[in-house]
N, C-alpha and C positions, 0 to 999 in steps of 0.2 A: 564749197565756200568761195566767195569772190576774192579777187586779188586784194581788195581793200580789207576784207575780213581776215585774210591770211596775214597781212601786214599788221593789223591790229592785234592779232593773236600773238605774233612774234614779239611785238612790243610789250605785251602783257607778261610773256614769259621772261623777257629780259629784265623787267622790273622786279621780278622775284629774286634774281640773283644779284647781290651787291657787287658793283664793279670795284676792282682794286683801286685804292686811292693813288692818284698820281703823285709820285715823290719828286720834290725838288731837292733842296738841301735837307739832310737828315735833321729831324726835329725831335729832341728828347721827349717832349710830351706826347708825340705820336708813336715813336718807335717802341717805347717800353710800356705803354698803358693800353688796357682793353678799350676798344675792340681791335687794337693793333693795326691801325691804318687801313681799315677796310678789307681785311682778308676775306675772300669769298667762302672760306671754310669755317669762319667764326660765327656762331649763332648766339645772339644775345639772350634769347629766351626760347628754349626748346618747347615744342608744342605739347609733349607728353608730360613734362613736369615743371616747366617755367624756368629751369636753371640754364646757365650758359652751356654751350656744347661746341664740339669740334667735329666736322663732318667729312674730312678727307678720308677716303677709303684707300689706305696706303698699299693694299694688296693689288689694287687696280690702277691707281693713278699716282703721279708724282707732282711735286711742286714745279712751277715754272718761274722764270724771272718776274712774271707779272702777278703770280699768286702767292709767293712766299711773303710773309709779313716782315719785309726787310728792305731798306733802301738799296739801290744798286751799289753804292759805295761799300756796303758791308756784305754783299752777296758773294758766295763762293760755291763752286760746283763740288758735288760729293765725289769722293773717291770710292769706287766699289772694290771690295776685297773679300775673299772667301770667309775670313773669320773677323766678325765685327768687333771682337774683343782684343784684337791685336793692338799693341801700344802704338800710338801715332809717332813715337820717336824710334821705332824699331827700324834697323837698317834695311831689312827686306821691304818694309812698307815704303821707305823713302824712294826706292827704285821705281815703285809703281805710282806713288802719289806725290812725291816731292815732300819737302819738309813742312809745308804750310797748308796742306789740304788734309781734311779729316775724313774718316770712314763714315759713310751714311748711305741710306738707300732711297732718299727722297729726291734725288737729282740736284737739289740746291740746299744750302744751309746758310744761316746768318752768323757772321763772325761777331758774336756777342761776348767775346772774351775780355776780361779785365786783366788776365795774366796767363802766363804759361806755367808758372810755378807759384807755390804758396808764399814765396817771399819776394816776388818780383812783379807785383801788380802795376808798378809805375814804369816798368821797362817794356812790357808787351801788351799794352791795352788794345782791346777791340781788334785783335788779330795783327799780324805783322805789317799790314799796309797802313796802319794808323798810329804808329808809335809817336808818343808825345802829345796826342790829342784827346786822351781819355777825359780830361776835365771839361772839354767842350761838349761831349756827348753824354757824359754822366756827371753833370755839374755839381750834384749834391752827394757824390760818392763818399761814404764814411769808411768802408772797409769790409772785412770778411764777416760772414754771418754770425760768427762767434761773438761779435761785439754787440749784437742786438738783444733786446728783451722780448719776452713773450707778451703778446697782446691778444685780446679776444677778437675772433673773426666769425663772419657768417659763412655759410656754405657757398653762397654766391661769390663772396670775396675770394675764397679758396679756389674755386673753379676758374674764375676770371684770371687769377694769377697763373695757374697751371697751364691754361690755354696758350699763354704767351710763348712758353718753350715749345709747345706743339706747333704753333703757327710759324715759329722761327726755325723749326726742325733742328733744335739744339743737338749737336753731336755728343755721343756717349764717350766718356773719357777712358772706358775700358780698364785695362790693367794699371793705368796710371792713377786710379782713383785714390788709393791710400795715401799717395804723396802729392798729387796735383789737386789740391783742394781749393774751393772758393774761387774757381776760375771763370765763372759765367755770371753775368749781371742778372739780378732778379727782374721779373716782369710784374706789372702793377695792376691792381683792380681799380675800377672807377672811383671807389671811395677810399683808396689808400691815401696816405699823407701826400700832400702836394710835392714834397721833396723826393718821393719815390721815383726812380730807384736810388737806394742809398747803399745797398749791400750786394755782395756776390756770394754764390753758392757753388757747391761741387756738382759737376755734371755727371751724376751717378743716379742709380735707381732711387735710393733714399734721398738723394739730393733734390730730386724733383718734388718729392713729398715735403721735405723740409722747406723748400722755397715756397711751395703753395701755402703752407701753414705760416710762413714768415717767422720761423723760430731759428734759434742759433745753435751752434755746436758743430763739432767735427765728428765725422763718422768714419770708422775704420775698425780694425780688430781691437776693440776696447770694451770695457765693461760699461754698464749703464751710468754714465756720468754726464751725458749731453742733455741740453734743455729740450731738444726736439723729441728724442726717444723717450724721455721720462714724462713727456706731455701727452702720451698716448696710452690708452688702456684697452684691454681685450674686450671684444664685443661679439655677441652671437651674430654670425653672418646673416641670419634671418632678419636682423634689425639694421643691416647696412643701408646707408643712404648716400647720395652723391657727395663726394668729398671725403668720405671715410677712407681709411687705408686698408690694403690687403697685403699680408706678409706671407712669404714662403718659409715655412718652418722646417728646419733641417733636423736630421737625427742627432745632431750634436748639441741640442738645446739652444740653438741660435736661429737667426733669420738671415737668409742669404739674398733675398730680393724683396723690394717694396714697390707697390703700385697704388694708384688712386682709383677707388671705386667710382664708376659713373652711373651705371644702371644695370638692372637685370636684363639679359640679352633677349632681343626679339627672336633669336634662333631657337630659344626654348620657351617661346610664348610670353616672355616677360615674367615668368614664374619665379617667385621667391625661392632661393636655393637652386635655381637653374644655373645656366651659364652666366658669367659676369663679363660685362664690357668695362674695360679699365684703361687708364692712361698710364704709360710707363716710359722710363728712359732706359734704353738698353734692351734687355731681354734677348730675343733672337736677332735684334737689329742693332745697328750702330747709332741710333738716333732716338728722339722722342717719338712715340707712336701709340696707336690704339691697339689694345690687346684683348682677345676674348679668352677667358679661362673656362675650361670645361667644369661642369658641376661635379664630375667625378673626382676632381682634384681638390675639392674642399674637405678639410678635416672633418667638419660636422656632418658631411654626407658619407662618412665611413672610410674616407681615404686614409691610408697609412702614411706616417711621416716618411719622406717629406711631403707636405701638403700645405694648403693655404688656410690661414686664419684671418679674421677681421679685427681691426682696431679703430679707435676713434680719438680724435684730438679733443682734449678735455676742456679747451677754452673756447668752445663754440658759443656764439651769441644766440643763435636761433635753435638751440637744442631743446628748449622747453617744449616746442611744438612736437618733437619726437616723443618726449616723455608723456605728453598729454594724450597722444594717440596710442602709444604702446605700453604705457605704464612706466613707473619710475625704474631706473636702472642704476644701481650703485657700483661705481667703478672701483671703489676701494677694495672690494673683495675679488676684483678681477685684474689687479695689477700684475704685470708680467715682468719678472725679474731676469729674463734672458737678455741677450745682447745681440747686436748686429755684427755679423761676421761676413765681410766682403769676400765673395767668391766669383771671379770673372767667368 
């Protein structure tokens, strides 16, 4: 190949990878809304199913200051620590990380915090470096997610919202989850209300699912009284589609972990009831990440409790297409009356 041909080939390859958008001053409409200021890992329409996707392989690569969907003003380097569930206010952790760095494994994270505590959102907005400026960067902030109402959403909307926390590498709150609620600002889909973001959510496993569904409620050791939890019904995993939830059912009649279903894994040929590729907050890491679940861990594949079951948000706009393809599915007979029991 000639030098001219090599140059043309290199330019063609470069055109396939979106360059990160250059940040000037942080702009609310770019920070919080899909596609999150040109993150190279955000795919607007995946080739296999047309849904939004996130492509960073976190087992091989890390974020850089140029690839995290976060303006420099809000960027912070991850603190690595053996146990990602360690409280960020633990004295031992302070000796390693300092008081204002969070545990994560992606090299960088975005300080998208509206509070350090459930009653202090106006004291510690957007991390310790930005106190007093939250109204500038979240001008339409209403408050905690418990203040919002259920609305109908499409799968595309749900996935676009969830990708925001992945692209920002939102840190997991770990053992603070039952008390440190509603600390991270929601991220927004293209078709969300123009005032989005308006609410904040808990940086926990089920908090990611709740934020993606845009529903309200507090999650902790409590019975089923929350709008998010009571807005989901059990679903045969064979019918799972992008944006559905996958829950880890424990032997205590509860669920201890929630993740979002993205696709059946290429590792098992994309076969239904094979491995699952999912998005989660926490798990074995201290941040938002992509997780592969083995097919042998699914309850429907014969796994004993604890094992994974599937659930669906009952206010989907585009669920009619699923029913037309797979037949009607009545959620009334599949309501799950268990509760979420946080276990770090």
